[in-house]
C-alpha positions in Angstrom: 31.3 -90.8 -4.2 31.0 -92.0 -7.8 28.5 -94.7 -6.9 25.8 -92.1 -6.2 26.5 -90.0 -9.3 24.2 -91.9 -11.7 21.3 -91.7 -9.3 21.9 -88.0 -8.7 22.3 -87.4 -12.4 19.0 -89.0 -13.2 17.1 -87.2 -10.5 18.6 -83.9 -11.6 17.6 -84.6 -15.2 14.1 -85.4 -14.1 13.8 -82.2 -12.1 15.3 -80.2 -15.0 12.8 -81.6 -17.5 9.9 -80.5 -15.2 11.4 -77.0 -14.4 13.3 -76.0 -17.6 12.0 -78.2 -20.4 13.2 -81.1 -22.5 15.6 -79.1 -24.6 17.5 -77.8 -21.7 17.6 -81.2 -20.0 18.9 -82.7 -23.3 21.8 -80.2 -23.2 22.5 -81.1 -19.6 22.5 -84.9 -20.5 24.9 -84.3 -23.3 27.2 -82.4 -20.9 27.1 -85.3 -18.5 28.0 -87.8 -21.2 30.9 -85.7 -22.4 32.2 -85.3 -18.9 32.0 -89.1 -18.3 33.9 -89.8 -21.5 36.5 -87.2 -20.6 36.8 -88.7 -17.1 37.4 -92.2 -18.5 40.1 -90.9 -20.9 41.8 -89.0 -18.0 41.7 -92.1 -15.8 43.1 -94.3 -18.5 45.9 -92.0 -19.4 46.9 -91.2 -15.8 46.8 -94.9 -14.9 48.9 -95.8 -17.9 51.5 -93.1 -17.3 51.8 -93.9 -13.6 52.2 -97.6 -14.1 54.5 -97.4 -17.2 56.8 -94.6 -16.4 56.8 -94.3 -12.5 56.5 -90.5 -12.5 55.3 -88.4 -9.6 51.6 -89.0 -9.0 51.0 -85.4 -8.2 52.6 -84.2 -11.4 50.9 -86.7 -13.6 47.4 -86.1 -12.1 47.8 -82.3 -12.3 49.0 -82.5 -15.9 46.3 -85.0 -16.6 43.7 -82.4 -15.7 44.8 -80.4 -18.8 44.2 -83.6 -20.8 40.8 -84.0 -19.2 39.7 -80.5 -20.0 41.0 -80.8 -23.6 39.1 -84.0 -24.2 35.9 -82.5 -22.7 36.3 -79.3 -24.6 37.1 -81.1 -27.9 34.1 -83.4 -27.5 31.8 -80.5 -26.7 33.1 -78.6 -29.7 32.5 -81.6 -32.0 29.0 -82.3 -30.5 28.0 -78.6 -30.9 27.9 -78.9 -34.6 
């Protein structure tokens, strides 16, 4: 699933430039970058907690989603200025 994501993202950005313009596509590209950084942070934290503390994987991943959204929201807030 994640192997195709870069190709789909590039195709989507190309179509967006043609249809909506460069400014809108730039906003979409920034959103993709923020989402990728937040996904990496989520994966790193969830992996660390699961390997270090041996908690329930369901609980850690569900609580990790809050972390993922917080990182994405924080980065988007910082980048919007």
